[in-house]
N, C-alpha and C positions, 0 to 999 in steps of 0.2 A: 504493499499499500504506499503510495507516495505521500510525502509530507503535506503538500498542499491540500490533498483530500482530507487528511486528518485535521488540518487546520480549519478547513471550511466547516467541519462538523463541530467546531468549538474548542480549539486548543485553549485551555484556561490555565491560569496560575492557581489561585485558591477558589474553591467552589463556595459560593455564598448564596443565601436565600433571598437577600434584599436586592432587587434589581436597581440599577442606577436611575437617577432622575436628574434631568437638566432643567433648571428653572431660573427665572430672573430674580436677582437680589439687588435692589437699588439700581445702580448703573452697571452691574456686572452679571455675567453668567456664573452659575454655580453647578458643579457636578458632585453628586453624592451617591453612595451605594456601590453596586457591582456592575461592571461594564458588560452589557449584554451584546448579543450577536448583531444587533442593529443599532448600536449606540451612536455611531458616527452620523447616520441619517437623522436621528433625533436631535443630535447636537447641532448639526448644520441647519436643520429646519428652525430650531429655536434661535440660533445665531442670526439667521436672515430675518426672522420675524422681529427681532429687537432692533436690527439695523434700520428697518424701514419705519420704525415708530418716530413720531415727531415730538415726543416729550422732551423737554430741555434736558440734555445730558444723557438720556437713557440709552442712546445709540452709541456711546463711546465705550466700546467693549474691549479696550486694550488690556483690561484686567479680567482674569479668569480665576474663579474661586474653586479650589478642590477641597472637599470636606468629607472625611471618612470614606474614602474610595478604596475598597478592599479587593482590588484586582478584577479579573474577568477576562474577556476575550483579548487575546494578543493582537489579532489582526485589526480589531476595532480600535484598540488603544493606539496602535501605530498610526492609523488614519487620523485620529484626533490629534496625536502628537505632531504629525507632519503639518496638519492644519494650523496648530498653535504656533509652530515655528514659522511657517510661511506667512501668517498674518501678523507676526511679531507681537503675539500676545504675551502679557506678563502674568505670571501665576502666583497666587498666594494660597498657601496650604494651611488648613485648620484641621486638627485631629490627625487621623491616620491616612497614609498613602502607601499602599502595599502592592507588591507584585506588578501587574501590568500598569498600575497607576504611575509608577515611577518614570515610565517612558514619557508621560505627559509632563510631569514635573521637570524632568531634565530638558525637555524640548523647549521650555519657556526661555525667552530672551532675558528675563529677570525672575529669579526664583526667590520668593520670600515665604515666610511662614510665621504663624502666630505661636505664642508661647505654648509649649507642650506638644507641638506637632511632631510626628514620627514618620520615618521612611523605613519600609521593610522590604527585603529582597530575598529571592530564592530562585532555584533553577526552574525551567519551564515544566509545566505539568499538563498532560493531555486529559481532556474531559472524559469522564466515565472510564478511567483507567485504560485509555485508548491504546497503550502500547502492549497490553497483555495478549491481544489477539494476533499480534505480529510475530514473525520469526525474529530472532535476535539481530540478524542482518538487516531486515526491514526496519526494526525498531531503532537500530543504530543510525540508519540513513535518515529516518524521520527526525530523531532527536537531534542529530548533528545539524540538520537543516534548520530546525527551530532555534537551536542555540546560536547558530551563525547569524540568523536574522536578528535575534534579540540583541546580541553583542554588537553587531554592526550598527544597529539603530542607536543604541546607547552611546557608542563611540561617535557617531555622527552628531548627536546632540551635545557632546562634550562632557559626558559623565566621566569622572575620574577613573583611571585604570584600577585603582585600589578598590573601588566600590564594585566594579565589574568582576574583579577576582573574588570578592566576598559573595557575590551572587552566584558565581559558578561553583563555589565551594559549599553552598547551602542546599540541602535536600529540598525537593519540591514539597515535602510535607512539613518542613520547618520554616522558620523565618528569622533572618538576621536583621536586627535593628541597626540602622546606620545613624551615628550621631549627626543630627541634621546641621549642627553648627560647623561640621567639617565640609559641608557641601558648598562650593563656591556659589555666590549669588548669580554670577554671570557665566555663561559658557566661555571657554577660552577665546574663541574668535570674536564674540560680542565684547568681551572685556578689552581686547586689544583695539577694536574699532572705537570703543568708547574712550579709551585712554588717549588715542590719537586725536579724537574729537574734542575731548575735555582736558587737554594736557595741562591746563593751568591749575587744575584741581586734583588733589590726591584721592583717587578712587578707593583707596584702602579705608577711607573714612566711612564709606557706605556700609561696608561689612561691620565695622566696629559700631557705627550708629544703629544699624538694624538690630544687632544683638543687644546693645545697650537698652534700646526701647523695649525689647522683649524682656530683658531683666527687670526693667521697671514694672512692666505688667505682672511679672511673676511676684515681685515684691508686694504689689498691690493685692494680688490674689491670696498671698500667704499672710497678709496683715502685718508684714515686717515694716512696711512704710504706709503711712496714712495717705489716702487719696487727697487729703487736704494739703499735703506737703506740696509747695510750689514746684520744687525740683529736687531731684536726687543727684548727689554728687557724681561726677564722671567716674571717680575711683570706685564708688560703691556699686554703680551699675556694672562696671567691668568685672568687679569682684563677683557679682551675682552670676555671671555666665562663665566664670572660671578661666579667664585669660588675663595676662598681665596688661596693665594699663599702658596705653601709648601716650606718652606725655605731650605729643604733638597734636593729639585729637582735640578739636573744638567743635561745638555745635554750629558755629558760624561756617567752619570749613565743611562740615557735614551737609549743611543746608545748601551751600554753593555747589558742591559736587552733585547732590541729589537733584538740584534744579537743572544743571546742565544735562545730566543723564536722562532725566524725565523728558526734557525737551527733545533730545535726540531720538529717544525711543518712541515718543508720541509722533514725531515727524514721520518715522518709518511706518508706524501703524496707520497713520492717517493716509499716507500714499497707497498703502496696500488695500485699505478699506475702499478708497475711491476707485482703484482699479478693479477690485472685486465686485463692487456695485455695478460698474460699467460692463464688465464681462458677463455678468449674470442678469443684466437688464433689470436691476433693482433701483427703485427710487428711494435712496437712502436719506434718512432724516438728517437734520443739522442740529448741532448742540445749541444753536441759538433760536431754534423754532419750537413753538408750543403747538399743542392741538388747537 
């Protein structure tokens, strides 16, 4: 049996009972649940329906929310991930992103996460124990094809080699949790492009600032810092997420770097959105238009 035939029957990472749902949350799309065999079609339909709305700001979908996405169809996850990268969407993760979901997370041009978010990886798993009916030779061919596809896509999206190796070393029935703080916010090519475009600002501030603000949220949630406190010291925030303080870090520098990067990524998204609307004969709304 050929790999693609097995894949078309639903090559899955983890089997879950809750099917994914794509819905609108404020001015962004959110995906939650388990990626089904028709997920990309649902995602694309919802994406286009929001693009054509005329509510102020509702069509600016350069931010895509992932919330507790526990794997699912490999082929559908790749389609969504390719779309995320091609449209220059920025992703924010809340809760868990496991198995096939990590493809979407790594495909983002800017990967951010809320406090407590987790990434989990393991080797590919075929639906309904799909390898058991194959000879070992056929199982080897199918498995190697699936692993090659998965690894090549993760490499294309700029996932670190160390994470790919952890994935390859984890049984399909287990899950290795990746310390999300070790995941670069930007894929290598995106970082180098941004660095050349925003050369006057130290982009390392973005990673420090993102984790610092997550540390502040953690402190609020744990009650170690009152929400009435105007600000937390930089040293305290850095201490919260377990890294040494960078004495050169300032919130002014963080804000300048964030502003430059956000502007460049929005320009990219805006151009891609305009081309997408034209290519698909869509009447896309404007951020300045109301119903």
